[in-house]
C-alpha positions as semicolon CSV with decimal commas, in nm:
position;residue;x (nm);y (nm);z (nm)
1;X;1,353;3,656;3,227
2;X;1,113;3,387;3,349
3;X;1,228;3,073;3,201
4;X;1,582;3,118;3,286
5;X;1,495;3,170;3,705
6;X;1,537;2,845;3,897
7;X;1,093;2,908;3,952
8;X;1,064;2,926;3,561
9;X;1,352;2,582;3,520
10;X;1,186;2,354;3,736
11;X;0,836;2,436;3,532
12;X;0,993;2,411;3,201
13;X;1,182;2,051;3,311
14;X;0,829;1,948;3,437
15;X;0,691;2,039;3,076
16;X;0,991;1,811;2,894
17;X;0,880;1,482;3,144
18;X;0,596;1,549;2,994
19;X;0,618;1,586;2,684
20;X;0,885;1,239;2,742
21;X;0,567;1,010;2,945
22;X;0,314;1,155;2,608
23;X;0,532;1,058;2,348
24;X;0,608;0,751;2,526
25;X;0,269;0,591;2,490
26;X;0,352;0,617;2,134
27;X;0,718;0,542;2,131
28;X;0,829;0,440;2,485
29;X;0,991;0,045;2,542
30;X;0,606;-0,030;2,464
31;X;0,552;-0,395;2,527
32;X;0,469;-0,703;2,281
33;X;0,103;-0,805;2,460
34;X;-0,004;-0,766;2,734
35;X;0,037;-0,361;2,727
36;X;-0,381;-0,388;2,717
37;X;-0,488;-0,075;2,497
38;X;-0,229;0,213;2,663
39;X;0,030;0,079;2,614
40;X;0,048;-0,117;2,337
41;X;0,254;0,013;2,011
42;X;0,135;0,202;1,783
43;X;0,382;0,163;1,480
44;X;0,370;0,459;1,159
45;X;0,354;0,804;1,198
46;X;0,185;0,760;1,570
47;X;0,528;0,610;1,636
48;X;0,707;0,870;1,488
49;X;0,541;1,168;1,606
50;X;0,599;0,964;1,952
51;X;0,952;1,000;1,908
52;X;0,951;1,308;1,806
53;X;0,866;1,390;2,096
54;X;1,016;1,245;2,346
55;X;1,318;1,404;2,173
56;X;1,184;1,779;2,279
57;X;1,057;1,657;2,559
58;X;1,434;1,533;2,726
59;X;1,631;1,840;2,505
60;X;1,397;2,051;2,773
61;X;1,479;1,863;3,070
62;X;1,798;1,871;3,009
63;X;1,896;2,255;2,913
64;X;1,653;2,328;3,188
65;X;1,879;2,093;3,462
66;X;2,179;2,265;3,371
67;X;2,068;2,618;3,375
68;X;1,897;2,500;3,681
69;X;2,295;2,335;3,840
70;X;2,438;2,719;3,704
71;X;2,202;2,877;3,892
72;X;2,268;2,682;4,215
73;X;2,657;2,673;4,152
74;X;2,590;3,056;4,134
75;X;2,500;3,101;4,510
76;X;2,110;3,076;4,429
77;X;1,943;2,878;4,656
78;X;1,585;2,699;4,553
79;X;1,415;2,355;4,656
80;X;1,501;2,140;4,495
81;X;1,314;1,834;4,630
82;X;1,013;2,098;4,496
83;X;1,148;2,074;4,177
84;X;1,224;1,717;4,158
85;X;0,899;1,610;4,249
86;X;0,796;1,835;3,919
87;X;1,034;1,647;3,781
88;X;0,972;1,293;3,778
89;X;0,565;1,332;3,887
90;X;0,507;1,291;3,501
91;X;0,694;0,979;3,455
92;X;0,550;0,826;3,704
93;X;0,206;0,633;3,499
94;X;0,532;0,695;3,178
95;X;0,566;0,322;2,979
96;X;0,912;0,220;2,996
97;X;1,192;0,402;2,902
98;X;1,450;0,439;2,682
99;X;1,484;0,025;2,776
100;X;1,353;-0,328;2,839
101;X;1,509;-0,466;3,102
102;X;1,196;-0,421;3,328
103;X;1,018;-0,692;3,139
104;X;1,315;-0,896;3,215
105;X;1,305;-0,801;3,572
106;X;0,947;-0,940;3,600
107;X;0,986;-1,210;3,382
108;X;1,269;-1,317;3,656
109;X;1,049;-1,266;3,902
110;X;0,846;-1,474;3,739
111;X;1,134;-1,791;3,644
112;X;1,210;-1,755;4,083
113;X;0,815;-1,804;4,123
114;X;0,762;-2,049;3,965
115;X;1,069;-2,286;4,033
116;X;1,286;-2,208;3,751
117;X;1,733;-2,216;3,780
118;X;1,705;-1,814;3,749
119;X;2,142;-1,864;3,728
120;X;2,092;-2,102;3,487
121;X;1,847;-2,003;3,122
122;X;1,685;-1,733;3,073
123;X;1,323;-1,503;3,048
124;X;1,238;-1,740;2,694
125;X;1,176;-2,074;2,901
126;X;0,847;-1,940;3,068
127;X;0,577;-2,038;2,806
128;X;0,240;-1,915;2,603
129;X;0,111;-1,949;2,938
130;X;0,362;-1,976;3,217
131;X;0,353;-1,705;3,455
132;X;0,514;-1,353;3,349
133;X;0,553;-1,504;2,981
134;X;0,411;-1,165;2,795
135;X;0,667;-1,036;2,985
136;X;0,893;-1,279;2,896
137;X;0,843;-1,209;2,486
138;X;0,908;-0,842;2,543
139;X;1,237;-0,910;2,674
140;X;1,459;-0,745;2,389
141;X;1,708;-0,904;2,196
142;X;2,002;-1,118;2,386
143;X;1,869;-1,105;2,742
144;X;1,604;-1,332;2,634
145;X;1,778;-1,692;2,644
146;X;2,081;-1,481;2,915
147;X;2,028;-1,647;3,320
148;X;2,018;-1,358;3,601
149;X;2,314;-1,108;3,587
150;X;2,198;-0,984;4,000
151;X;2,205;-1,112;4,311
152;X;1,931;-1,248;4,502
153;X;1,848;-0,911;4,729
154;X;1,629;-0,876;4,352
155;X;1,502;-1,158;4,304
156;X;1,336;-1,164;4,629
157;X;1,191;-0,786;4,447
158;X;1,121;-0,889;4,162
159;X;0,948;-1,220;4,315
160;X;0,764;-1,033;4,543
161;X;0,670;-0,807;4,237
162;X;0,521;-1,143;4,038
163;X;0,387;-1,177;4,326
164;X;0,162;-0,938;4,437
165;X;0,018;-0,794;4,093
166;X;-0,030;-1,195;3,882
167;X;0,254;-1,108;3,614
168;X;0,024;-0,886;3,418
169;X;0,256;-0,648;3,271
170;X;0,131;-0,305;3,349
171;X;0,099;-0,386;3,712
172;X;0,397;-0,508;3,801
173;X;0,538;-0,251;3,528
174;X;0,343;0,029;3,797
175;X;0,465;-0,156;4,101
176;X;0,857;-0,155;3,987
177;X;0,859;0,218;3,972
178;X;0,744;0,301;4,264
179;X;1,040;0,090;4,334
180;X;1,226;0,251;4,206
181;X;1,115;0,555;4,375
182;X;1,133;0,411;4,726
183;X;1,528;0,398;4,582
184;X;1,527;0,765;4,489
185;X;1,455;0,850;4,798
186;X;1,628;0,658;4,936
187;X;1,987;0,794;4,751
188;X;1,766;1,200;4,895
189;X;1,898;1,090;5,203
190;X;2,236;0,987;5,199
191;X;2,281;1,163;4,968
192;X;2,141;1,473;5,192
193;X;2,319;1,284;5,530
194;X;2,674;1,361;5,333
195;X;2,683;1,704;5,175
196;X;2,344;1,918;5,301
197;X;2,425;2,170;4,987
198;X;2,151;2,182;4,643
199;X;2,366;2,102;4,422
200;X;2,500;1,771;4,550
201;X;2,120;1,671;4,492
202;X;2,158;1,849;4,215
203;X;2,381;1,620;4,031
204;X;2,310;1,242;4,170
205;X;1,958;1,286;4,198
206;X;1,805;1,588;3,995
207;X;2,013;1,429;3,652
208;X;1,841;1,319;3,337
209;X;2,028;1,004;3,377
210;X;1,764;0,941;3,674
211;X;1,487;1,096;3,563
212;X;1,509;0,907;3,226
213;X;1,650;0,569;3,283
214;X;1,608;0,458;3,710
215;X;1,209;0,609;3,751
216;X;1,143;0,609;3,328
217;X;1,331;0,318;3,232
218;X;1,287;0,136;3,594
219;X;1,689;-0,010;3,654
220;X;1,756;-0,134;3,947
221;X;2,092;0,063;3,981
222;X;1,903;0,328;4,066
223;X;1,804;0,053;4,396
224;X;2,198;-0,037;4,375
225;X;2,346;0,261;4,408
226;X;2,066;0,453;4,686
227;X;2,111;0,103;4,888
228;X;2,512;0,133;4,840
229;X;2,522;0,527;4,989
230;X;2,355;0,535;5,235
231;X;2,542;0,227;5,438
232;X;2,818;0,482;5,304
233;X;2,636;0,726;5,454
234;X;2,615;0,542;5,832
235;X;3,024;0,400;5,851
236;X;3,086;0,745;5,822
237;X;2,865;0,865;6,087
238;X;3,016;0,528;6,240
239;X;2,743;0,246;6,215
240;X;3,014;0,039;6,009
241;X;2,808;-0,258;6,081
242;X;2,426;-0,118;5,957
243;X;2,674;0,075;5,677
244;X;2,803;-0,290;5,575
245;X;2,435;-0,452;5,571
246;X;2,359;-0,229;5,311
247;X;2,675;-0,296;5,159
248;X;2,590;-0,548;5,129
249;X;2,230;-0,561;4,999
250;X;2,390;-0,327;4,712
251;X;2,625;-0,586;4,630
252;X;2,332;-0,881;4,618
253;X;2,106;-0,590;4,393
254;X;2,398;-0,600;4,098
255;X;2,848;-0,683;4,215
256;X;3,006;-0,345;4,172
257;X;2,837;-0,183;4,415
258;X;3,108;-0,453;4,661
259;X;3,354;-0,159;4,562
260;X;3,189;0,070;4,826
261;X;3,309;-0,257;5,104
262;X;3,771;-0,166;5,066
263;X;3,595;0,207;5,124
264;X;3,318;0,191;5,413
265;X;3,655;-0,069;5,506
266;X;3,924;0,251;5,511
267;X;3,667;0,506;5,744
268;X;3,712;0,121;6,012
269;X;4,068;0,130;5,986
270;X;4,104;0,491;6,086
271;X;3,820;0,501;6,305
272;X;4,085;0,190;6,489
273;X;4,393;0,392;6,496
274;X;4,569;0,245;6,162
275;X;4,868;0,055;6,137
276;X;4,876;-0,345;6,105
277;X;4,548;-0,374;6,355
278;X;4,333;-0,105;6,173
279;X;4,400;-0,215;5,799
280;X;4,312;-0,604;5,940
281;X;3,968;-0,475;6,030
282;X;3,891;-0,234;5,775
283;X;3,995;-0,488;5,516
284;X;3,784;-0,830;5,732
285;X;3,585;-0,705;5,891
286;X;3,315;-0,503;5,679
287;X;3,377;-0,772;5,398
288;X;3,230;-1,045;5,639
289;X;2,873;-0,849;5,677
290;X;2,838;-0,808;5,397
291;X;2,910;-1,177;5,339
292;X;2,744;-1,299;5,543
293;X;2,457;-1,062;5,443
294;X;2,518;-1,225;5,041
295;X;2,472;-1,608;5,253
296;X;2,115;-1,548;5,390
297;X;2,015;-1,413;5,066
298;X;2,086;-1,665;4,887
299;X;1,949;-1,952;5,103
300;X;1,595;-1,691;5,187
301;X;1,557;-1,687;4,800
302;X;1,575;-1,979;4,734
303;X;1,835;-1,947;4,409
304;X;2,128;-2,135;4,620
305;X;2,455;-1,917;4,510
306;X;2,421;-1,918;4,131
307;X;2,482;-1,608;4,051
308;X;2,832;-1,591;4,179
309;X;2,852;-1,743;3,841
310;X;2,697;-1,549;3,612
311;X;2,866;-1,194;3,656
312;X;3,037;-1,164;3,343
313;X;2,768;-1,269;3,158
314;X;2,729;-0,953;3,083
315;X;3,011;-0,874;2,960
316;X;2,995;-1,092;2,675
317;X;2,693;-0,894;2,523
318;X;2,927;-0,649;2,343
319;X;2,831;-0,218;2,370
320;X;2,966;0,004;2,206
321;X;3,001;0,274;2,488
322;X;3,292;0,016;2,628
323;X;3,585;0,118;2,508
324;X;3,858;-0,151;2,637
325;X;3,557;-0,400;2,382
326;X;3,610;-0,118;2,093
327;X;3,932;-0,098;2,093
328;X;3,966;-0,526;2,152
329;X;3,782;-0,595;1,898
330;X;3,968;-0,320;1,679
331;X;4,287;-0,493;1,720
332;X;4,111;-0,853;1,681
333;X;4,007;-0,799;1,375
334;X;4,359;-0,639;1,206
335;X;4,579;-0,866;1,299
336;X;4,318;-1,262;1,390
337;X;4,108;-1,407;1,226
338;X;3,944;-1,429;1,528
339;X;3,898;-1,100;1,736
340;X;3,753;-1,287;2,017
341;X;4,141;-1,327;2,258
342;X;4,237;-1,012;2,177
343;X;3,917;-0,808;2,243
344;X;3,903;-1,052;2,510
345;X;4,282;-1,018;2,640
346;X;4,232;-0,614;2,625
347;X;3,842;-0,657;2,807
348;X;4,081;-0,829;3,104
349;X;4,376;-0,564;3,097
350;X;4,146;-0,242;3,130
351;X;3,935;-0,421;3,447
352;X;4,350;-0,482;3,565
353;X;4,398;-0,147;3,547
354;X;4,049;-0,036;3,714
355;X;4,110;-0,260;3,978
356;X;4,435;-0,068;3,980
357;X;4,304;0,255;4,016
358;X;4,043;0,135;4,264
359;X;4,376;0,054;4,483
360;X;4,540;0,330;4,444
361;X;4,196;0,583;4,534
362;X;4,153;0,390;4,916
363;X;4,543;0,367;4,951
364;X;4,474;0,802;4,943
365;X;4,178;0,761;5,101
366;X;4,383;0,587;5,387
367;X;4,665;0,810;5,422
368;X;4,371;1,121;5,461
369;X;4,456;1,199;5,136
370;X;4,132;1,218;4,900
371;X;3,761;1,174;5,104
372;X;3,662;0,815;5,064
373;X;3,279;0,905;4,927
374;X;3,557;1,071;4,650
375;X;3,690;0,806;4,662
376;X;3,437;0,517;4,614
377;X;3,287;0,806;4,358
378;X;3,586;0,812;4,159
379;X;3,625;0,450;4,135
380;X;3,326;0,373;3,998
381;X;3,400;0,597;3,678
382;X;3,732;0,415;3,661
383;X;3,601;0,059;3,680
384;X;3,286;0,169;3,405
385;X;3,521;0,386;3,138
386;X;3,761;0,025;3,196
387;X;3,440;-0,197;3,219
388;X;3,412;-0,477;2,902
389;X;3,054;-0,385;2,947
390;X;2,899;0,025;2,951
391;X;2,534;0,100;2,944
392;X;2,484;0,543;2,950
393;X;2,297;0,443;3,376
394;X;2,597;0,266;3,498
395;X;2,759;0,635;3,528
396;X;2,484;0,726;3,771
397;X;2,715;0,475;4,065
398;X;3,000;0,681;4,027
399;X;2,774;1,012;4,030
400;X;2,547;1,006;4,305
401;X;2,848;0,938;4,557
402;X;3,067;1,242;4,370
403;X;2,855;1,449;4,390
404;X;2,817;1,371;4,778
405;X;3,172;1,438;4,833
406;X;3,253;1,713;4,579
407;X;2,972;1,837;4,322
408;X;3,172;2,173;4,178
409;X;3,459;1,979;4,169
410;X;3,588;1,967;3,809
411;X;3,550;1,603;3,772
412;X;3,161;1,667;3,950
413;X;3,139;1,904;3,589
414;X;3,235;1,677;3,364
415;X;3,055;1,387;3,542
416;X;2,757;1,639;3,480
417;X;2,799;1,712;3,087
418;X;2,886;1,323;3,079
419;X;2,522;1,244;3,163
420;X;2,339;1,498;2,972
421;X;2,550;1,373;2,659
422;X;2,453;1,018;2,772
423;X;2,088;1,077;2,783
424;X;2,034;1,109;2,440
425;X;2,216;0,758;2,347
426;X;1,919;0,542;2,289
427;X;1,625;0,621;2,223
428;X;1,226;0,574;2,386
429;X;1,196;0,213;2,289
430;X;1,550;0,155;2,397
431;X;1,743;0,079;2,040
432;X;2,094;0,241;2,020
433;X;2,114;0,392;1,626
434;X;2,388;0,619;1,441
435;X;2,232;0,940;1,474
436;X;2,230;0,914;1,937
437;X;2,592;0,859;1,912
438;X;2,616;1,177;1,696
439;X;2,364;1,329;1,966
440;X;2,551;1,247;2,244
441;X;2,870;1,360;2,131
442;X;2,696;1,694;1,948
443;X;2,578;1,724;2,382
444;X;2,968;1,637;2,501
445;X;3,165;1,863;2,300
446;X;2,877;2,140;2,361
447;X;2,948;2,075;2,745
448;X;3,327;2,039;2,730
449;X;3,275;2,403;2,571
450;X;3,040;2,515;2,831
451;X;3,279;2,451;3,101
452;X;3,620;2,573;2,973
453;X;3,398;2,879;2,929
454;X;3,260;2,922;3,202
455;X;3,320;2,678;3,518
456;X;3,181;2,657;3,802
457;X;3,303;2,904;4,135
458;X;3,479;2,645;4,305
459;X;3,549;2,785;4,652
460;X;3,309;2,940;4,891
461;X;3,519;3,266;5,021
462;X;3,560;3,155;5,357
463;X;3,790;2,892;5,103
464;X;3,687;2,549;5,117
465;X;3,499;2,462;4,819
466;X;3,121;2,439;4,866
467;X;3,017;2,091;4,832
468;X;3,323;1,977;4,937
469;X;3,329;1,820;5,258
470;X;3,670;1,807;5,414
471;X;3,845;1,508;5,415
472;X;3,762;1,204;5,679
473;X;3,472;1,471;5,768
474;X;3,201;1,216;5,961
475;X;2,825;1,417;5,953
């Protein structure tokens, strides 16, 4: 049947992306003002129709993606980059999808350009006549008064976008989308450098979370992941200084990329022959390089070092996907009049547990028992699972690294199922209603059942796991 072939999946997925794009013009995260006639909020029946069209298109894209992965796991070969282009192309002209975060990016860039303290105030400081005011009016909920949790490298990008577009909403969103596309291209380069198997690209880049939340939603997590994995690739190839520079830039987009410095350090220590001297080099040198990048970026951006004090602001906002926040809130409600302290204690315990997992994986990588790239991916997945704030697109932090190291592994398969499920959690306008969680739960249950009944072939006839690099391999 043609629809089940690789070519059929390519075009079915493209039709799905087109449906999401067209539906987004009525049901997407449209700006409150500044969107002109094309991106003006519709309301009523048009919005409902757009939401249905988005849901149908998204489901078609997810089904095409999953079938495409099954074909690749079964040994099929296809032009994955052509498929990526077909699936991503319609989303390039879509309004913001599944999130209004890009309006925060524009407003923060305007704040930097206008001399506001972006680490001391939120977009609400921009008045009606100020540069970026239209974008600030579209910033959602708690984020209106929240200081920027991003590093100065990203704020330099945001400032450049606002400078080039004058802060006009539509041009600024489209220019940010070009930045997102560049991030996806960087991810492609890094993943192909670590594993030439097309299945790695399937999980890392053709992933619906990437298409919907990086290309469609313009989240800067794509830029963080692209810089981080590119830096790891350079370190694997022995160019750890430049690798540390790129990872440092990734940290200055979003701080969780700092985990990669530990695994770059593992690579440096192993190449130095291990021992106390090797460990010292691995623990100190990549961090020193990244620290120099952070200091330089902070001075260049003119924003100072306020980012050091805003890394926990996001954790103050409760997200239902955070297991530790949900557990802490439930326990606090049961045992105390004020659940806040109990919730905070559980969140901190979760972070300590994540740190322990990361330390164990780094030690295993240093001892040669775990591939360092795989260790990085699993570490980031653990960090997300135990974080006080979790959004669906955070799963991309570790998924790309796991894909590049062992896409056919059980971890890769589980991440694939989670990707297919979590893409349903948010609606095109960025809301998270109850039925989004129901849809995600149903897809998760079906995906896990599918994997149990039909697991992907784990190995080549020669014995090595296909899509899995030998421990410590440096390709």
